[in-house]
NUVO-329871 format. One line per field, with one value per residue: residue number from 1; x, y, z of N, C-alpha, C in turn. Coordinates in Angstrom, 2 decimals, padded with zeros to 5 digits, always signed. Layout:
BEGIN
n = NUM,...
n_x = X,...
n_y = Y,...
n_z = Z,...
ca_x = X,...
ca_y = Y,...
ca_z = Z,...
c_x = X,...
c_y = Y,...
c_z = Z,...
//
This chain:
BEGIN
n = 1,2,3,4,5,6,7,8,9,10,11,12,13,14,15,16,17,18,19,20,21,22,23,24,25,26,27,28,29,30,31,32,33,34,35,36,37,38,39,40,41,42,43,44,45,46,47,48,49,50,51,52,53,54,55,56,57,58,59,60,61,62,63,64,65,66,67,68,69,70,71,72,73,74,75,76,77,78,79,80,81,82,83,84,85,86,87,88,89,90,91,92,93,94,95,96,97,98,99,100,101,102,103,104,105,106,107,108,109,110,111,112,113,114,115,116,117,118,119,120,121,122,123,124,125,126,127,128,129,130,131,132,133,134,135,136,137,138,139,140,141,142,143,144,145,146,147,148,149,150,151,152,153,154,155,156,157,158,159,160,161,162,163,164,165,166,167,168,169,170,171,172,173,174,175,176,177,178,179,180,181,182,183,184,185,186,187,188,189,190,191,192,193,194,195,196,197,198,199,200,201,202,203,204,205,206,207,208,209,210,211,212,213,214,215,216,217,218,219,220,221,222,223,224,225,226,227,228,229,230,231,232,233,234,235,236,237,238,239,240,241,242,243,244,245,246,247,248,249,250,251,252,253,254,255,256,257,258,259,260,261,262,263,264,265,266,267,268,269,270,271,272,273,274,275,276,277,278,279,280,281,282,283,284,285,286,287,288,289
n_x = +000.84,+000.59,+001.91,+000.16,+001.51,+002.94,+004.81,+004.75,+007.59,+008.27,+008.56,+010.13,+010.86,+011.49,+013.18,+014.28,+015.02,+016.96,+017.99,+020.92,+022.76,+025.27,+028.05,+030.08,+033.49,+033.46,+031.07,+031.76,+033.71,+032.19,+030.54,+032.11,+034.45,+037.84,+040.85,+044.01,+047.20,+050.46,+053.94,+056.85,+060.27,+063.06,+066.23,+068.64,+072.05,+072.31,+071.09,+072.91,+075.38,+074.03,+075.17,+076.19,+075.56,+074.66,+073.18,+070.08,+068.95,+069.88,+070.21,+069.26,+069.46,+067.79,+065.81,+063.40,+064.25,+063.79,+062.53,+061.31,+059.63,+057.88,+056.68,+055.40,+053.64,+051.87,+051.14,+049.93,+047.44,+046.28,+046.24,+044.03,+041.98,+042.39,+041.58,+042.96,+045.34,+047.86,+050.67,+052.26,+055.67,+058.20,+061.54,+063.76,+066.48,+068.80,+071.73,+071.57,+072.19,+073.10,+074.74,+074.98,+073.33,+071.42,+068.29,+064.97,+062.60,+062.46,+061.50,+061.08,+061.04,+062.43,+061.16,+060.21,+057.96,+056.05,+055.79,+054.55,+054.00,+053.23,+051.21,+052.16,+054.28,+055.48,+056.43,+058.32,+060.16,+061.07,+062.18,+064.34,+065.85,+066.52,+068.19,+070.50,+071.36,+071.42,+073.08,+073.19,+072.53,+071.77,+070.27,+067.70,+064.75,+061.35,+059.37,+059.25,+058.01,+055.60,+054.44,+054.23,+052.28,+050.19,+049.72,+048.44,+046.21,+044.94,+043.71,+041.47,+039.07,+036.53,+035.64,+035.79,+038.23,+040.79,+043.87,+046.65,+049.71,+052.54,+055.35,+058.49,+061.11,+064.34,+064.17,+065.77,+065.24,+065.65,+064.42,+062.48,+060.86,+059.91,+058.55,+056.54,+055.09,+054.25,+052.59,+050.59,+049.42,+048.58,+046.66,+044.28,+043.38,+042.28,+044.01,+046.08,+048.82,+051.14,+053.71,+056.34,+058.77,+061.98,+064.70,+066.93,+066.91,+066.21,+062.90,+061.73,+061.11,+059.39,+057.25,+056.39,+055.49,+053.35,+051.32,+049.35,+049.25,+049.88,+048.65,+050.00,+051.71,+052.45,+054.17,+052.51,+050.05,+047.60,+047.26,+044.46,+043.30,+044.16,+046.41,+048.48,+049.99,+052.16,+054.31,+056.72,+058.75,+060.24,+058.76,+057.22,+058.64,+058.78,+060.11,+059.87,+059.86,+057.56,+056.60,+054.32,+052.16,+053.14,+053.48,+050.88,+049.79,+051.22,+050.24,+047.54,+047.68,+048.95,+047.14,+044.96,+043.98,+043.22,+040.48,+038.92,+040.22,+039.69,+036.88,+036.66,+037.60,+035.68,+033.34,+033.88,+033.80,+031.26,+030.61,+028.84,+028.57,+028.21,+025.25,+025.39,+028.24,+030.19,+031.32,+034.67,+037.26,+040.52,+042.52,+044.10,+046.63,+047.39,+048.19,+050.15,+051.92
n_y = -001.20,+002.18,+005.13,+008.14,+010.46,+009.71,+010.10,+009.67,+008.46,+008.05,+005.98,+003.06,+002.08,-000.74,-001.05,-003.11,-006.56,-009.29,-012.67,-014.25,-017.22,-018.39,-019.96,-022.82,-024.05,-026.84,-027.17,-026.46,-028.38,-030.74,-030.18,-030.67,-029.22,-029.38,-029.82,-028.87,-029.74,-028.54,-028.91,-027.12,-027.12,-025.79,-025.77,-024.47,-023.34,-022.19,-023.80,-025.64,-028.30,-031.36,-033.74,-033.30,-033.13,-030.71,-029.57,-028.40,-030.07,-032.53,-036.00,-037.97,-041.28,-042.20,-040.42,-038.00,-035.01,-031.40,-030.39,-032.67,-033.41,-031.19,-031.30,-033.78,-033.42,-031.34,-032.17,-034.71,-034.16,-032.36,-033.91,-035.47,-034.06,-034.14,-035.67,-037.66,-037.91,-037.35,-035.45,-032.56,-032.06,-029.89,-028.51,-025.82,-023.57,-025.12,-026.67,-028.58,-031.91,-032.90,-030.75,-028.78,-026.52,-023.88,-024.25,-023.08,-024.31,-027.23,-030.65,-032.92,-035.64,-035.94,-035.94,-033.94,-033.91,-035.21,-034.40,-035.38,-036.93,-039.94,-039.54,-038.39,-039.91,-040.62,-038.12,-037.64,-039.68,-038.89,-036.44,-037.19,-038.62,-036.58,-034.98,-036.43,-036.18,-033.55,-030.31,-028.19,-024.75,-021.68,-018.49,-017.88,-018.05,-017.38,-016.58,-017.98,-020.55,-019.76,-018.35,-020.44,-022.20,-020.38,-020.03,-022.40,-022.29,-020.11,-021.16,-022.48,-021.03,-021.31,-022.29,-025.00,-026.02,-025.56,-024.21,-025.08,-024.07,-025.26,-024.00,-024.80,-023.55,-022.07,-019.45,-017.32,-015.20,-014.16,-012.84,-010.76,-008.54,-009.50,-011.75,-010.61,-009.31,-011.57,-012.75,-010.79,-010.93,-013.61,-013.53,-012.90,-015.20,-018.70,-019.52,-020.44,-019.86,-021.50,-021.00,-022.54,-021.94,-023.12,-023.79,-021.40,-018.79,-015.22,-014.38,-012.16,-011.28,-013.29,-012.96,-010.51,-011.21,-012.75,-010.99,-010.42,-008.22,-006.00,-005.73,-007.45,-005.74,-004.56,-002.51,-000.37,-001.57,-003.25,-006.58,-008.50,-010.35,-011.81,-014.25,-015.70,-017.77,-017.89,-019.84,-020.36,-023.14,-023.78,-023.01,-025.13,-027.26,-029.80,-030.04,-032.16,-034.35,-035.26,-035.70,-036.23,-034.80,-032.14,-031.83,-032.11,-029.76,-027.95,-028.56,-027.86,-025.06,-024.16,-024.79,-023.33,-020.95,-021.59,-022.50,-020.07,-018.48,-019.81,-019.57,-016.78,-016.26,-017.60,-016.25,-013.62,-013.99,-014.75,-017.44,-020.30,-023.28,-026.45,-028.44,-031.14,-033.16,-033.02,-035.48,-036.59,-034.79,-034.51,-031.51,-029.45,-029.17,-031.62,-033.19,-031.80,-030.48
n_z = +000.00,-000.91,+000.61,+001.74,+001.02,-001.16,-004.12,-007.55,-009.03,-011.63,-014.63,-016.01,-019.22,-021.06,-024.02,-025.40,-024.78,-023.79,-023.21,-022.42,-022.55,-020.32,-021.28,-020.51,-020.22,-020.43,-021.79,-024.39,-024.94,-024.74,-026.84,-028.98,-029.52,-030.27,-028.50,-029.34,-028.75,-028.46,-027.95,-027.02,-026.55,-024.83,-026.11,-025.63,-024.98,-022.48,-020.68,-019.82,-020.09,-021.09,-020.22,-017.77,-014.26,-013.29,-015.26,-016.60,-018.36,-017.68,-017.94,-015.77,-014.77,-012.80,-012.06,-013.28,-015.09,-014.63,-016.94,-018.05,-015.93,-015.76,-018.29,-018.16,-015.99,-016.84,-019.43,-019.12,-018.13,-019.97,-022.25,-022.03,-023.13,-025.77,-028.70,-030.35,-029.10,-030.12,-030.50,-031.79,-031.26,-030.51,-030.72,-029.80,-030.57,-030.95,-032.48,-035.36,-036.60,-039.98,-040.56,-038.67,-038.51,-036.98,-035.42,-034.75,-034.48,-034.55,-035.20,-032.54,-032.94,-035.23,-037.68,-040.19,-041.81,-040.27,-037.24,-034.99,-031.83,-030.04,-027.49,-024.14,-023.22,-025.61,-026.42,-024.42,-024.95,-027.50,-026.83,-025.16,-027.02,-028.80,-027.21,-027.28,-029.86,-030.86,-030.64,-027.92,-028.18,-029.29,-030.28,-027.68,-028.94,-029.02,-030.78,-033.37,-032.79,-031.65,-033.77,-035.58,-034.47,-034.46,-037.19,-037.96,-036.30,-037.41,-039.59,-038.72,-037.37,-036.42,-034.02,-033.79,-033.17,-030.72,-029.80,-027.86,-026.73,-025.18,-023.75,-022.57,-020.72,-019.86,-019.50,-020.48,-022.66,-026.07,-028.18,-027.52,-028.47,-030.94,-030.05,-028.48,-030.49,-031.91,-029.99,-029.67,-032.20,-032.17,-030.21,-031.38,-032.35,-031.97,-029.61,-026.86,-024.66,-022.71,-020.45,-018.89,-016.59,-015.98,-013.68,-012.04,-012.93,-013.32,-013.95,-015.11,-017.71,-018.56,-016.84,-017.73,-020.29,-019.54,-018.83,-016.89,-015.17,-016.79,-019.96,-022.77,-025.36,-028.69,-030.87,-030.19,-030.11,-028.33,-027.01,-027.93,-026.22,-023.01,-023.30,-022.33,-019.90,-017.26,-015.22,-012.65,-012.39,-010.12,-007.93,-007.35,-006.51,-004.36,-001.27,+000.42,-001.08,-002.21,-005.12,-006.59,-005.45,-005.62,-008.39,-009.20,-008.20,-009.77,-012.36,-012.00,-011.52,-013.85,-015.85,-015.13,-016.32,-018.88,-019.49,-019.20,-021.07,-023.47,-023.49,-023.62,-026.19,-027.78,-027.03,-027.86,-030.56,-030.98,-030.91,-030.22,-028.19,-029.81,-029.82,-030.14,-030.58,-033.59,-036.05,-035.42,-036.90,-037.83,-037.61,-040.18,-039.24,-038.18,-040.22,-041.32,-039.55
ca_x = +000.00,+001.37,+001.61,-000.60,+002.40,+003.75,+004.88,+005.23,+008.94,+008.47,+008.53,+011.21,+010.36,+012.54,+012.99,+014.64,+015.42,+017.41,+018.62,+022.02,+023.30,+026.71,+028.56,+031.27,+034.54,+033.00,+030.02,+032.43,+034.36,+031.11,+029.99,+033.00,+035.68,+039.04,+042.03,+045.22,+048.30,+051.81,+055.00,+058.12,+061.27,+064.25,+067.48,+069.75,+073.23,+072.20,+070.59,+074.03,+075.68,+073.15,+075.92,+076.60,+074.44,+074.19,+072.37,+068.63,+068.61,+070.63,+069.43,+069.50,+068.78,+066.92,+064.68,+063.17,+064.71,+062.70,+061.81,+060.46,+058.60,+056.89,+055.97,+054.55,+052.58,+050.89,+050.69,+049.06,+046.08,+045.74,+046.05,+042.68,+041.06,+042.83,+040.96,+043.84,+046.52,+049.09,+051.04,+053.50,+056.66,+059.26,+062.63,+064.28,+067.76,+069.87,+072.37,+071.10,+073.05,+074.56,+075.53,+075.11,+072.55,+070.59,+066.85,+064.11,+061.35,+062.76,+060.70,+061.85,+061.14,+063.25,+060.35,+059.63,+056.64,+055.11,+056.47,+053.68,+054.40,+052.10,+051.05,+053.24,+055.44,+056.13,+057.18,+059.48,+061.13,+061.65,+062.99,+065.60,+066.63,+067.04,+069.30,+071.69,+071.74,+071.60,+073.99,+072.54,+073.20,+071.04,+069.68,+066.40,+063.69,+060.01,+058.46,+058.99,+057.04,+054.30,+053.91,+053.91,+050.98,+049.20,+049.38,+047.45,+045.00,+044.29,+042.96,+040.23,+038.61,+035.08,+035.33,+035.92,+039.54,+041.47,+045.27,+047.40,+051.16,+053.32,+056.78,+059.27,+062.32,+065.08,+063.74,+066.67,+064.68,+066.46,+063.61,+061.33,+059.95,+059.26,+057.61,+055.38,+054.31,+053.62,+051.51,+049.50,+048.75,+047.94,+045.53,+043.07,+043.13,+041.97,+045.32,+046.57,+050.23,+051.60,+055.17,+056.86,+060.18,+062.76,+065.98,+066.95,+067.06,+065.17,+061.90,+061.00,+060.60,+058.27,+056.14,+055.91,+054.72,+052.12,+050.34,+048.28,+049.21,+049.84,+048.41,+051.10,+051.47,+053.52,+054.01,+051.38,+048.81,+047.38,+046.71,+043.00,+042.99,+045.31,+046.46,+049.71,+050.06,+053.53,+054.58,+058.09,+058.75,+060.87,+057.75,+056.48,+059.55,+058.42,+061.32,+059.62,+060.00,+056.25,+056.49,+052.95,+051.36,+053.65,+053.20,+049.43,+049.61,+051.75,+049.27,+046.34,+047.93,+049.31,+045.95,+043.85,+043.44,+042.82,+039.02,+038.45,+040.79,+038.90,+035.55,+036.77,+037.71,+034.38,+032.37,+034.21,+033.45,+029.85,+030.54,+028.19,+028.89,+027.25,+024.47,+025.91,+029.55,+030.28,+032.34,+036.01,+038.11,+041.77,+042.78,+045.20,+047.89,+047.78,+048.82,+051.20,+052.94
ca_y = +000.00,+003.40,+006.14,+009.26,+011.47,+009.07,+010.79,+008.78,+008.89,+007.77,+004.60,+002.63,+001.28,-001.50,-001.08,-004.46,-007.44,-010.60,-013.54,-014.99,-018.29,-018.36,-021.29,-023.21,-024.74,-028.21,-027.10,-026.46,-029.69,-031.69,-029.83,-031.13,-028.44,-030.19,-029.14,-029.30,-029.46,-028.54,-028.69,-026.55,-027.25,-024.94,-026.53,-023.51,-023.69,-021.67,-024.88,-026.44,-029.55,-032.44,-034.85,-032.90,-033.15,-029.35,-029.14,-028.54,-031.18,-033.72,-037.24,-038.83,-042.55,-042.56,-039.50,-037.06,-033.63,-030.42,-030.32,-033.86,-033.35,-030.19,-031.83,-034.88,-032.89,-030.58,-032.94,-035.85,-033.66,-031.76,-034.93,-036.04,-033.26,-034.27,-036.92,-038.72,-037.96,-037.24,-034.06,-032.02,-031.73,-029.13,-027.96,-024.58,-023.09,-026.12,-026.96,-029.90,-032.65,-033.14,-029.56,-027.88,-025.27,-023.60,-024.26,-022.60,-025.08,-028.54,-031.74,-033.76,-037.01,-035.92,-035.99,-032.64,-034.16,-035.64,-034.24,-035.76,-038.04,-040.64,-039.31,-037.73,-040.81,-040.49,-036.86,-037.82,-040.51,-038.06,-035.43,-037.82,-038.94,-035.32,-034.53,-037.19,-035.95,-032.13,-029.54,-027.02,-023.57,-020.44,-017.84,-018.35,-017.36,-017.96,-016.16,-018.97,-021.59,-019.09,-018.08,-021.72,-022.63,-019.38,-020.27,-023.48,-021.80,-019.16,-021.92,-023.01,-020.04,-021.49,-022.87,-026.46,-026.36,-024.56,-024.62,-024.77,-024.23,-025.32,-023.71,-025.02,-022.77,-021.56,-018.07,-016.29,-014.97,-013.28,-012.11,-010.25,-007.72,-010.37,-012.61,-009.78,-009.14,-012.86,-012.95,-009.86,-011.50,-014.88,-013.25,-012.80,-016.56,-019.67,-019.95,-020.12,-020.19,-021.78,-020.98,-023.03,-021.57,-024.02,-023.24,-020.33,-017.48,-014.23,-014.58,-010.89,-011.23,-014.21,-012.31,-009.46,-011.87,-013.27,-009.92,-010.32,-006.85,-005.09,-006.50,-007.42,-004.87,-004.51,-001.38,+000.42,-002.33,-004.17,-007.90,-008.53,-011.15,-012.33,-015.65,-016.32,-018.11,-018.27,-020.29,-020.82,-024.53,-023.89,-022.80,-026.38,-028.33,-030.19,-030.46,-033.41,-035.45,-035.68,-035.16,-036.39,-033.68,-030.87,-031.77,-031.89,-028.31,-027.29,-028.74,-027.08,-023.63,-023.92,-024.92,-022.60,-019.88,-022.08,-022.45,-018.69,-017.99,-020.41,-018.95,-015.38,-016.28,-018.00,-015.19,-012.47,-014.34,-015.14,-018.88,-021.06,-024.71,-027.29,-029.29,-032.51,-033.09,-033.57,-036.53,-036.03,-034.65,-033.84,-030.27,-029.52,-029.26,-032.98,-033.83,-030.94,-030.09
ca_z = +000.00,-001.00,+001.60,+001.19,+000.45,-002.23,-005.42,-008.61,-009.45,-013.05,-015.10,-016.90,-020.33,-021.73,-025.47,-025.85,-023.68,-024.27,-022.22,-023.03,-021.72,-020.05,-021.59,-019.78,-020.96,-020.72,-022.82,-025.70,-025.12,-025.03,-028.15,-030.05,-029.70,-030.07,-027.98,-030.05,-027.84,-029.04,-026.97,-027.52,-025.49,-024.96,-026.25,-025.71,-024.19,-021.11,-019.83,-019.35,-020.80,-020.62,-019.62,-016.42,-013.32,-013.04,-016.39,-016.49,-019.26,-017.27,-018.04,-014.61,-015.01,-011.68,-011.90,-014.39,-014.87,-014.51,-018.22,-018.18,-014.89,-016.15,-019.45,-017.71,-015.12,-017.62,-020.58,-018.80,-017.94,-021.20,-023.29,-021.88,-023.94,-027.17,-029.14,-030.85,-028.22,-030.91,-030.30,-032.36,-030.23,-031.16,-029.93,-030.38,-030.06,-031.03,-033.76,-035.79,-037.52,-039.98,-040.92,-037.53,-038.61,-035.80,-035.71,-033.67,-034.49,-035.13,-034.62,-031.62,-033.46,-036.43,-038.90,-040.55,-042.38,-039.24,-035.96,-033.89,-030.96,-029.44,-026.06,-023.42,-023.19,-026.91,-026.42,-023.55,-025.68,-028.56,-026.14,-024.73,-028.22,-029.33,-026.38,-027.66,-031.26,-031.19,-029.78,-027.34,-028.71,-029.04,-029.11,-027.21,-029.69,-028.88,-031.86,-034.42,-032.41,-031.47,-035.12,-036.22,-033.97,-034.90,-038.61,-038.03,-035.66,-038.33,-040.59,-038.12,-036.40,-036.27,-032.72,-033.80,-032.62,-029.89,-029.78,-026.64,-026.89,-023.94,-023.91,-021.35,-021.00,-018.70,-019.34,-021.01,-024.00,-026.92,-029.19,-026.78,-029.27,-031.93,-029.33,-028.13,-031.71,-032.20,-029.01,-030.02,-033.38,-031.79,-029.31,-032.21,-032.83,-030.91,-029.10,-025.52,-024.51,-021.35,-020.33,-017.62,-016.46,-015.13,-013.26,-011.03,-013.57,-013.09,-014.99,-015.32,-019.09,-018.65,-016.13,-018.65,-021.35,-018.94,-019.08,-015.90,-014.64,-017.95,-021.19,-023.74,-026.52,-029.68,-031.79,-029.76,-030.24,-027.22,-027.31,-027.81,-025.03,-022.26,-023.72,-021.81,-018.48,-016.88,-013.86,-012.43,-011.92,-008.80,-006.89,-007.17,-006.10,-003.00,-000.55,+001.14,-002.03,-002.71,-006.47,-007.10,-004.97,-006.14,-009.82,-009.33,-008.00,-010.96,-013.46,-011.67,-011.71,-015.24,-016.70,-014.52,-017.15,-020.21,-019.74,-019.42,-022.33,-024.55,-023.47,-024.07,-027.65,-028.33,-026.76,-028.71,-031.95,-031.03,-031.19,-029.16,-028.29,-030.53,-028.91,-030.30,-031.24,-034.94,-036.15,-035.25,-038.09,-037.44,-038.34,-041.15,-038.51,-037.85,-041.37,-041.84,-038.57
c_x = +000.88,+000.94,+000.90,+000.29,+003.26,+003.66,+005.44,+006.57,+009.24,+008.43,+009.73,+010.62,+011.53,+012.25,+013.36,+015.15,+015.84,+018.07,+019.70,+022.55,+024.80,+027.24,+029.86,+032.28,+034.07,+031.87,+030.65,+033.10,+033.31,+030.51,+030.92,+034.24,+036.90,+040.17,+043.26,+046.45,+049.63,+052.82,+056.22,+059.11,+062.54,+065.53,+068.68,+070.85,+073.16,+071.64,+071.71,+074.18,+074.85,+073.87,+076.37,+075.39,+073.89,+073.27,+070.88,+068.12,+069.32,+069.73,+069.83,+068.76,+067.76,+065.75,+064.60,+063.75,+063.52,+061.88,+060.82,+059.33,+057.49,+056.04,+054.97,+053.36,+051.48,+050.28,+049.72,+047.63,+045.50,+045.51,+044.66,+041.65,+041.41,+042.41,+041.95,+045.14,+047.83,+049.46,+052.30,+054.43,+057.88,+060.36,+063.08,+065.63,+068.90,+070.49,+072.02,+072.13,+072.38,+075.39,+075.66,+074.37,+071.65,+069.13,+066.07,+062.73,+061.59,+061.93,+061.56,+062.02,+061.93,+062.50,+059.71,+058.21,+055.61,+055.77,+055.65,+054.20,+053.15,+052.08,+052.27,+054.47,+056.21,+056.95,+058.44,+060.57,+061.84,+062.57,+064.35,+066.48,+067.28,+068.24,+070.61,+072.20,+071.99,+072.61,+073.25,+073.29,+072.41,+070.89,+068.31,+065.29,+062.36,+059.14,+058.22,+057.96,+055.66,+053.66,+053.50,+052.53,+049.89,+048.78,+048.31,+046.13,+044.22,+043.42,+041.64,+039.77,+037.12,+034.69,+035.47,+037.24,+040.08,+042.88,+045.95,+048.87,+051.82,+054.79,+057.46,+060.66,+063.05,+064.93,+064.62,+066.28,+065.49,+065.63,+062.33,+060.36,+059.21,+058.23,+056.36,+054.47,+053.57,+052.45,+050.32,+048.72,+047.99,+046.71,+044.21,+042.59,+042.80,+043.24,+045.49,+048.02,+050.55,+053.12,+055.54,+058.35,+060.89,+064.10,+065.81,+067.10,+065.96,+064.19,+061.09,+060.38,+059.38,+057.03,+055.53,+055.05,+053.38,+050.99,+049.20,+048.13,+049.08,+049.72,+049.58,+050.73,+052.68,+053.21,+052.75,+050.04,+048.69,+046.87,+045.21,+042.57,+044.30,+045.38,+047.67,+049.59,+051.49,+053.57,+056.05,+058.07,+059.28,+059.87,+057.01,+057.38,+059.29,+059.65,+061.12,+059.74,+058.68,+056.01,+055.06,+052.10,+051.82,+053.38,+051.71,+049.12,+050.08,+050.74,+048.03,+046.55,+048.23,+048.06,+044.78,+043.20,+042.92,+041.31,+038.51,+038.99,+040.03,+037.53,+035.61,+036.89,+036.34,+033.35,+032.61,+033.81,+031.99,+029.66,+029.94,+028.56,+027.81,+026.51,+024.92,+027.23,+029.52,+031.28,+033.72,+036.76,+039.36,+041.96,+043.92,+046.54,+048.35,+048.37,+050.02,+052.29,+053.91
c_y = +001.25,+004.38,+007.33,+010.29,+010.92,+009.88,+009.82,+009.30,+008.53,+006.29,+004.32,+001.74,+000.58,-001.56,-002.43,-005.26,-008.78,-011.36,-014.34,-016.03,-018.09,-019.78,-021.56,-023.88,-026.14,-028.24,-027.17,-027.81,-030.75,-031.44,-030.17,-030.30,-029.30,-029.32,-029.72,-028.81,-029.57,-028.21,-028.10,-026.50,-026.48,-025.80,-025.58,-023.85,-023.20,-022.71,-025.74,-027.73,-030.70,-033.61,-034.54,-032.74,-031.76,-028.84,-029.34,-029.67,-032.48,-034.95,-038.19,-040.14,-042.91,-041.60,-038.52,-035.69,-032.69,-030.31,-031.47,-033.85,-032.38,-030.68,-032.90,-034.36,-032.20,-031.45,-034.05,-035.42,-033.16,-032.79,-035.58,-035.27,-033.32,-035.64,-038.01,-038.85,-038.05,-035.76,-033.67,-031.62,-031.11,-028.76,-026.66,-024.22,-024.07,-026.15,-028.40,-030.57,-032.69,-031.87,-028.54,-026.57,-025.12,-023.57,-023.81,-023.25,-026.44,-029.64,-032.64,-035.18,-037.08,-035.90,-034.64,-032.82,-034.52,-035.59,-034.66,-036.97,-038.66,-040.44,-038.64,-038.61,-040.75,-039.21,-037.00,-038.64,-039.68,-036.99,-036.01,-038.19,-037.67,-034.82,-035.22,-036.85,-034.49,-031.48,-028.32,-025.77,-022.30,-019.66,-018.43,-017.53,-018.09,-017.72,-017.23,-020.03,-020.99,-018.85,-019.37,-022.21,-021.68,-019.60,-021.35,-023.07,-020.87,-019.88,-022.47,-022.09,-020.15,-022.11,-024.37,-026.92,-025.20,-025.08,-024.16,-025.08,-024.20,-025.08,-023.95,-024.45,-022.40,-020.05,-016.98,-016.00,-013.92,-012.41,-011.55,-009.46,-008.54,-011.28,-011.84,-009.59,-010.43,-013.12,-012.05,-010.40,-012.77,-014.66,-013.11,-014.18,-017.50,-020.31,-019.55,-020.58,-020.37,-021.75,-021.48,-022.71,-022.52,-023.37,-022.05,-018.93,-016.51,-014.32,-013.31,-010.81,-012.13,-013.62,-011.22,-010.06,-012.39,-012.25,-009.83,-008.90,-005.82,-005.93,-006.33,-006.53,-004.91,-003.39,-000.57,-000.28,-003.34,-005.51,-007.90,-009.28,-011.45,-013.82,-016.39,-016.57,-018.57,-018.76,-020.72,-022.21,-024.63,-023.70,-024.09,-027.56,-028.62,-030.75,-031.76,-034.61,-035.94,-035.07,-035.22,-035.19,-032.36,-030.73,-031.59,-030.41,-027.52,-027.36,-027.89,-025.60,-023.28,-023.89,-024.06,-021.59,-020.34,-022.01,-021.04,-018.10,-018.54,-019.73,-017.51,-015.30,-016.57,-016.88,-013.99,-012.72,-014.77,-016.62,-019.61,-022.54,-025.46,-028.15,-030.73,-032.43,-033.68,-034.71,-035.90,-035.98,-033.90,-032.56,-030.45,-029.69,-030.70,-033.72,-033.03,-030.62,-031.23
c_z = +000.00,+000.09,+000.93,+000.51,-000.70,-003.52,-006.45,-009.15,-010.90,-013.37,-016.00,-017.97,-021.02,-023.22,-026.05,-024.66,-024.26,-023.13,-022.93,-022.05,-021.53,-020.26,-020.85,-020.73,-021.37,-021.74,-024.22,-025.97,-025.47,-026.41,-029.30,-030.29,-029.35,-029.53,-028.67,-029.29,-028.56,-027.95,-027.66,-026.36,-025.83,-024.97,-026.35,-024.71,-022.75,-020.14,-019.25,-020.14,-020.25,-019.96,-018.20,-015.51,-013.01,-014.15,-016.11,-017.39,-018.87,-017.28,-016.92,-014.83,-013.93,-011.46,-013.07,-014.06,-014.87,-015.78,-018.34,-017.15,-015.27,-017.31,-019.03,-016.90,-015.91,-018.72,-020.26,-018.52,-019.26,-022.29,-023.20,-022.70,-025.42,-027.67,-029.54,-030.04,-028.99,-030.95,-031.06,-031.21,-030.91,-030.17,-030.57,-029.75,-030.12,-032.42,-034.12,-036.69,-038.90,-040.16,-039.80,-037.65,-037.39,-036.21,-034.49,-033.69,-035.14,-034.45,-033.74,-032.15,-034.76,-037.74,-039.18,-041.06,-041.31,-037.86,-034.75,-033.14,-030.34,-027.93,-025.44,-023.35,-024.50,-027.01,-025.58,-024.24,-026.75,-027.97,-025.75,-025.92,-028.79,-028.53,-026.76,-029.06,-031.62,-030.25,-029.25,-027.78,-028.34,-030.34,-028.73,-027.88,-029.54,-030.11,-032.92,-034.03,-032.17,-032.83,-035.83,-035.79,-034.45,-036.35,-038.74,-037.38,-036.59,-039.35,-040.05,-036.99,-036.10,-034.93,-032.66,-033.19,-031.79,-029.64,-028.50,-026.88,-025.52,-024.28,-022.57,-021.60,-019.72,-018.59,-019.89,-022.46,-024.78,-027.87,-028.58,-027.66,-030.31,-031.27,-028.92,-029.35,-032.07,-031.27,-029.33,-031.22,-033.02,-030.92,-030.07,-032.65,-031.67,-030.36,-027.64,-025.43,-023.03,-021.36,-018.94,-017.59,-015.52,-014.79,-012.34,-011.63,-013.11,-014.26,-015.26,-016.71,-019.25,-017.97,-017.01,-019.76,-020.82,-019.05,-018.09,-015.37,-015.76,-019.22,-022.16,-024.92,-027.44,-030.67,-031.48,-029.80,-029.10,-027.70,-027.04,-026.55,-024.29,-022.57,-023.15,-020.31,-018.18,-015.45,-013.75,-011.78,-010.49,-007.66,-006.55,-006.83,-004.63,-002.30,+000.21,+000.22,-002.58,-004.09,-006.99,-006.72,-005.58,-007.63,-010.09,-009.14,-009.21,-012.10,-013.23,-011.96,-013.16,-016.12,-016.23,-015.45,-018.51,-020.43,-020.02,-020.72,-023.53,-024.64,-024.00,-025.59,-028.28,-028.19,-027.68,-030.16,-032.08,-031.32,-029.99,-029.30,-029.05,-029.52,-028.98,-031.04,-032.64,-034.97,-036.08,-036.57,-037.68,-038.24,-039.31,-040.47,-038.35,-039.03,-041.86,-040.83,-038.35
//
């Protein structure tokens, strides 16, 4: 009941009204969006000689090194979202046989035509074989592997595929400006980039690429989305020896931003999840990378 002194304060007329559903990461996965996982590993000389125990690439017969632990922790979770569990695995910053030329995107399995490995174990096997055949060198360039994944993502922007690039590095980056430009360009595409830093180096450059505080920019142009997640591996080394628990924490934190990054891309493009998944068809990347 209105009071006697009540004064009508006006009316609000809605000219239009719409209800939009908020879709989740799993809605897209259930609808058939394929996650395409690519790994890129740092083979530069700053990691140290793999035959010496001080090297970040040291092949200890009794335990995995930091590179292998990070790959296993992240890869074993993300591979569950990849239908065929075959992943392109690349290395960068090494001299390759037989002529010793430096490459910033060489296939770990040695096959340029088909650099895919079967599951995470297949990547680990190819990684260990590469350590025995290539020479760690430099410089540390990220842009070539970022641009490589972006090229394949550019071919499928309809929401049917989303690309995740995992870069594992000791953090001494040489092509910062080119990498920023590559990230700004990739931010327009269905791409996310995970960077895991191993070793004790200062990771200021990696934090800058992460863009949580200040969005990455290049030539005055801001990245459309935040697509990079960086974590330092040393924060997850469990001094009690409980590798299972510490690697589970690493995987959780590394993958934490992927769902929102995927959703932000889909939402910006007006792409809704399909109600029923289409038959699985591998992207062009799987026959070309």
